[in-house]
C-alpha positions as CSV (number, residue, x, y, z in Angstrom):
1,M,-197.7,-222.7,-71.6
2,S,-195.4,-224.7,-73.8
3,K,-194.3,-221.7,-75.7
4,V,-193.4,-219.8,-73.2
5,R,-191.2,-222.0,-71.6
6,A,-189.5,-222.7,-75.0
7,R,-189.3,-219.1,-75.2
8,E,-187.5,-219.2,-71.4
9,R,-185.2,-222.0,-72.8
10,A,-184.2,-220.4,-75.9
11,R,-182.7,-217.3,-73.1
12,R,-181.1,-219.2,-70.5
13,R,-179.0,-220.9,-73.9
14,Q,-178.1,-218.0,-74.7
15,P,-173.9,-216.4,-73.6
16,R,-174.6,-214.0,-70.9
17,P,-172.6,-211.0,-72.6
18,L,-175.9,-211.3,-75.0
19,R,-179.2,-211.1,-72.6
20,A,-176.9,-208.2,-71.3
21,A,-176.8,-206.5,-74.3
22,A,-180.5,-207.5,-75.2
23,A,-181.7,-206.3,-71.6
24,L,-180.2,-203.0,-72.1
25,L,-181.8,-202.5,-75.2
26,A,-185.7,-203.1,-74.2
27,V,-184.8,-201.0,-71.7
28,S,-183.6,-198.3,-74.1
29,L,-186.8,-198.8,-76.0
30,L,-189.3,-198.7,-72.9
31,L,-188.0,-195.6,-71.8
32,G,-188.4,-193.3,-75.5
33,A,-191.7,-195.0,-75.5
34,V,-192.2,-192.3,-72.3
35,L,-190.0,-189.7,-72.5
36,T,-190.8,-186.7,-75.1
37,P,-187.4,-186.3,-77.2
38,G,-184.9,-184.2,-75.7
39,E,-186.0,-185.1,-71.9
40,G,-183.5,-188.2,-71.4
41,E,-181.0,-185.9,-72.8
42,R,-178.3,-183.7,-71.3
43,S,-178.0,-180.5,-73.1
44,P,-174.4,-179.7,-73.7
45,P,-173.2,-176.4,-71.3
46,P,-173.5,-173.8,-72.7
47,P,-170.8,-172.2,-74.8
48,V,-168.6,-170.3,-72.6
49,V,-167.8,-167.3,-74.1
50,V,-164.1,-165.7,-73.9
51,P,-164.1,-162.0,-74.2
52,D,-161.1,-161.4,-76.7
53,A,-157.6,-160.3,-75.4
54,A,-156.7,-156.7,-74.8
55,P,-154.3,-155.7,-77.7
56,V,-150.8,-155.7,-76.7
57,V,-150.0,-151.8,-76.5
58,P,-146.5,-152.3,-76.5
59,A,-144.4,-150.6,-74.0
60,P,-143.2,-146.9,-75.1
61,E,-139.7,-147.2,-76.6
62,V,-137.7,-145.7,-73.9
63,R,-135.3,-143.3,-75.5
64,V,-131.9,-143.2,-73.2
65,P,-129.3,-140.6,-74.3
66,V,-125.6,-141.7,-74.6
67,V,-123.8,-139.5,-72.7
68,P,-120.1,-139.5,-74.5
69,A,-117.1,-140.3,-71.6
70,P,-115.3,-136.6,-71.3
71,D,-112.5,-137.2,-73.5
72,V,-109.3,-137.3,-71.3
73,P,-106.4,-136.4,-72.8
74,A,-103.9,-139.0,-71.9
75,P,-101.2,-136.8,-68.9
76,E,-98.1,-135.6,-70.1
77,R,-94.9,-136.4,-69.6
78,V,-93.0,-133.6,-67.1
79,P,-89.3,-133.0,-68.2
80,A,-86.4,-133.8,-65.4
81,R,-86.8,-130.1,-64.1
82,A,-89.9,-128.8,-64.5
83,Y,-92.4,-128.2,-62.3
84,P,-96.5,-129.3,-62.2
85,P,-99.2,-125.7,-62.5
86,A,-99.8,-124.9,-59.2
87,G,-101.1,-122.2,-56.2
88,P,-98.1,-119.8,-56.5
89,E,-97.2,-120.8,-52.5
90,H,-97.5,-124.6,-53.7
91,A,-95.5,-123.4,-56.8
92,L,-92.3,-121.2,-54.6
93,A,-91.8,-124.3,-53.0
94,A,-91.4,-127.3,-55.2
95,R,-89.0,-125.5,-57.2
96,P,-85.0,-125.2,-56.3
97,S,-83.3,-123.0,-55.1
98,L,-80.6,-121.5,-56.5
99,P,-77.2,-121.2,-56.1
100,D,-75.6,-117.0,-57.2
101,L,-71.4,-118.1,-57.1
102,R,-69.4,-114.6,-57.1
103,V,-66.2,-113.8,-56.6
104,L,-64.0,-111.3,-54.0
105,E,-61.7,-109.0,-55.3
106,P,-58.6,-111.1,-55.9
107,S,-55.8,-110.6,-52.8
108,G,-52.8,-111.7,-52.2
109,L,-50.7,-110.4,-54.7
110,Y,-47.0,-111.5,-55.2
111,L,-44.3,-111.9,-57.9
112,V,-42.6,-115.4,-58.2
113,D,-39.4,-115.0,-60.3
114,E,-37.8,-118.5,-61.5
115,T,-36.9,-116.9,-64.7
116,A,-33.2,-117.3,-64.0
117,S,-33.7,-120.8,-63.1
118,G,-34.7,-121.3,-66.7
119,G,-38.5,-121.2,-65.0
120,A,-41.8,-118.2,-65.3
121,R,-42.5,-115.6,-63.8
122,R,-46.1,-115.6,-62.4
123,L,-48.4,-113.1,-60.7
124,K,-48.9,-115.2,-57.6
125,F,-53.3,-114.5,-56.2
126,T,-55.6,-115.5,-53.5
127,T,-59.5,-116.2,-54.8
128,T,-62.0,-117.1,-53.1
129,I,-65.9,-118.2,-55.1
130,W,-67.9,-117.8,-51.9
131,N,-72.7,-118.6,-52.8
132,A,-74.5,-115.6,-52.4
133,G,-77.9,-117.3,-53.2
134,P,-80.6,-119.3,-50.8
135,G,-79.9,-122.3,-52.5
136,P,-76.4,-124.3,-51.9
137,L,-73.8,-125.6,-55.1
138,E,-73.6,-129.6,-54.8
139,V,-71.8,-131.6,-57.5
140,R,-71.7,-135.7,-57.6
141,G,-69.5,-137.8,-59.1
142,H,-70.9,-140.7,-61.0
143,E,-68.1,-143.1,-63.4
144,D,-68.5,-143.2,-66.9
145,P,-67.9,-147.0,-67.2
146,A,-67.7,-146.3,-71.2
147,T,-65.4,-143.5,-70.4
148,G,-64.3,-144.5,-66.4
149,E,-63.7,-140.8,-65.7
150,L,-66.0,-138.8,-62.9
151,V,-68.5,-137.2,-64.4
152,V,-70.1,-134.6,-62.2
153,Y,-73.7,-133.6,-61.7
154,Q,-75.6,-130.8,-60.3
155,T,-77.8,-131.9,-57.3
156,L,-80.0,-129.0,-56.0
157,H,-82.6,-128.9,-53.4
158,T,-86.1,-127.2,-52.5
159,P,-87.1,-125.0,-50.3
160,S,-89.4,-127.5,-48.3
161,G,-85.8,-130.4,-48.6
162,D,-86.5,-132.3,-52.1
163,V,-83.8,-133.5,-54.7
164,V,-84.0,-132.1,-57.6
165,P,-80.7,-133.8,-60.3
166,G,-79.7,-131.3,-61.9
167,D,-77.5,-131.1,-65.6
168,Q,-73.9,-132.6,-66.3
169,V,-71.7,-129.6,-65.9
170,G,-68.2,-131.5,-66.5
171,T,-65.6,-133.9,-65.3
172,F,-64.0,-134.7,-61.7
173,Q,-60.1,-134.7,-62.6
174,F,-56.9,-135.4,-59.9
175,D,-54.7,-132.9,-59.4
176,H,-51.3,-134.3,-58.6
177,R,-50.2,-131.0,-57.2
178,H,-53.2,-130.9,-55.1
179,G,-54.1,-134.7,-53.8
180,H,-57.0,-134.1,-54.6
181,L,-60.2,-133.7,-57.5
182,H,-60.9,-131.2,-58.6
183,L,-64.4,-129.6,-61.0
184,A,-62.3,-129.2,-63.8
185,A,-63.0,-125.8,-65.5
186,F,-64.9,-123.9,-62.6
187,A,-62.5,-121.0,-62.8
188,R,-60.7,-118.6,-65.8
189,Y,-58.0,-115.6,-64.4
190,E,-57.0,-113.4,-66.7
191,L,-55.0,-110.1,-66.4
192,W,-55.6,-106.8,-68.9
193,S,-53.7,-104.3,-70.4
194,L,-55.1,-101.1,-69.5
195,T,-56.1,-98.1,-72.8
196,E,-55.7,-94.6,-70.7
197,D,-58.8,-94.5,-69.6
198,G,-58.2,-96.4,-67.1
199,E,-60.6,-99.1,-69.5
200,L,-59.9,-102.8,-70.1
201,D,-58.1,-103.0,-73.0
202,Q,-56.5,-107.0,-73.8
203,V,-56.0,-109.9,-72.2
204,V,-52.3,-110.5,-71.9
205,A,-52.1,-113.1,-69.9
206,R,-54.8,-116.4,-69.3
207,N,-55.1,-119.1,-66.9
208,D,-58.6,-120.6,-68.5
209,K,-59.1,-123.8,-67.4
210,V,-58.9,-124.0,-63.9
211,G,-60.3,-126.5,-61.2
212,F,-61.5,-125.6,-57.9
213,C,-62.6,-128.4,-55.5
214,L,-65.9,-127.7,-53.8
215,M,-65.8,-127.0,-50.1
216,D,-66.6,-124.4,-47.0
217,N,-63.7,-123.1,-45.6
218,V,-64.8,-119.7,-45.2
219,V,-68.1,-118.1,-44.1
220,V,-68.2,-114.3,-46.4
221,D,-72.2,-113.7,-45.6
222,E,-72.8,-115.0,-42.1
223,E,-77.0,-114.2,-42.5
224,L,-77.1,-116.3,-45.1
225,V,-75.4,-119.8,-43.5
226,D,-77.9,-122.0,-42.4
227,E,-77.0,-123.6,-38.9
228,T,-79.2,-126.6,-39.1
229,R,-77.5,-128.0,-42.5
230,G,-73.9,-128.6,-42.0
231,V,-71.4,-127.5,-43.9
232,Y,-69.8,-129.7,-46.6
233,P,-66.4,-131.6,-46.5
234,V,-62.8,-130.4,-47.2
235,D,-62.1,-133.8,-47.8
236,C,-62.9,-133.4,-51.7
237,R,-63.9,-136.5,-52.4
238,G,-65.7,-137.8,-55.7
239,D,-69.0,-138.5,-54.0
240,V,-70.1,-134.7,-53.0
241,Q,-69.1,-131.4,-52.8
242,G,-70.4,-128.1,-52.2
243,I,-70.3,-124.4,-51.2
244,S,-73.6,-124.0,-49.5
245,P,-74.7,-120.0,-48.8
246,G,-72.8,-117.8,-46.5
247,Y,-70.1,-119.9,-47.6
248,G,-66.7,-119.0,-49.6
249,D,-64.2,-121.7,-50.9
250,V,-60.4,-120.0,-50.6
251,Y,-57.5,-120.9,-52.9
252,V,-54.8,-118.9,-51.8
253,A,-51.6,-117.5,-53.8
254,Q,-49.4,-120.3,-52.6
255,L,-51.1,-122.8,-54.0
256,Y,-50.2,-124.8,-58.1
257,E,-52.7,-122.8,-61.0
258,Q,-53.2,-119.8,-58.1
259,D,-50.8,-117.9,-60.7
260,L,-50.9,-115.9,-64.4
261,V,-47.6,-116.3,-66.4
262,I,-46.2,-113.4,-67.3
263,D,-43.7,-113.7,-68.8
264,G,-41.9,-110.7,-70.4
265,L,-45.0,-108.3,-69.5
266,P,-43.8,-104.8,-68.8
267,D,-44.4,-102.8,-65.5
268,G,-47.1,-101.1,-66.0
269,R,-51.1,-101.1,-64.7
270,Y,-53.1,-103.9,-65.2
271,A,-56.7,-105.5,-64.4
272,L,-56.7,-108.7,-62.6
273,V,-59.5,-111.1,-63.8
274,N,-61.7,-113.6,-61.3
275,V,-64.4,-115.0,-63.2
276,A,-66.3,-118.1,-61.8
277,N,-68.7,-120.5,-62.9
278,P,-66.9,-119.1,-67.2
279,D,-68.9,-121.8,-69.2
280,G,-72.1,-121.6,-67.5
281,A,-72.3,-124.9,-66.4
282,V,-73.2,-124.2,-63.5
283,A,-77.0,-123.8,-63.0
284,E,-77.5,-120.5,-61.3
285,A,-79.7,-117.6,-60.2
286,S,-77.3,-114.9,-61.9
287,T,-74.3,-115.6,-64.4
288,E,-74.3,-111.6,-64.4
289,N,-72.6,-111.5,-60.8
290,N,-69.4,-114.2,-62.0
291,A,-66.1,-112.1,-61.3
292,A,-64.8,-109.4,-60.0
293,M,-61.7,-107.2,-60.6
294,V,-58.4,-104.7,-58.3
295,Y,-56.4,-103.4,-60.4
296,V,-52.6,-104.5,-60.6
297,R,-48.9,-102.2,-60.8
298,L,-46.4,-104.2,-61.9
299,S,-43.0,-101.8,-60.4
300,A,-39.8,-102.8,-60.6
301,G,-39.9,-106.6,-60.0
302,S,-43.1,-106.2,-57.4
303,V,-46.5,-106.0,-57.1
304,W,-49.0,-104.3,-55.7
305,A,-52.7,-103.3,-55.9
306,E,-54.5,-99.8,-56.5
């Protein structure tokens, strides 16, 4: 009895954590004696078998065909007076309507003899240059800042009403005798001698650079006249001059330079020739019909047409 009490006193004197550890050890030994091996242990869970991942099959390579961009050439520069190809109707509408200059037979012949006063003997005549084409003859002057000249350019018109700039055709020159501007070198006058069989032989008199103020001052062919478009003015200014289809520009014999000097020319039969657009500077439908001729007879100070 005394031994039991002594152990009890010894146990109580142990620290609390030590007593707890001893009790836990005793319980463990008791259970180990009763339970069969393995019954007191919890078996670890069976391993989770993760199936092998399916092999990664690469996506089939998709080849997108590369289509090259179409080879589009750079647009060609269209010249000022060229017209793009299109249907026949469009092409005809886009092209400018050209004038067609013609000359009426020289008329109103007479002689002026000033030789007694130191002047010249002149053959005077009337010249009419007219437009037989579908388009007007129109010219416009622009002052050249370098020279001060009025440089003249032709202006063309299409059937649809469009305006097409043309080329330079000459200059406007002020004629103090006429008191207005002339398109220089627009006409040429010639007198020819004839062979025995009446063919042109040699030029015996010439007025080479005749200027004209272009205007509509007489109707030559009414069927060509377009009443809706009006006429070109007769004031001979430098901004615009012209001859409309069906109209003519008449220079009567009484005007200065409407003549040829025939000093010393013997009496006889000759051919008087008037030529329009002699240098071909003006664009027109044809230059094959730009001259007119009349046979004349000089005799005893008189002249007449044959």
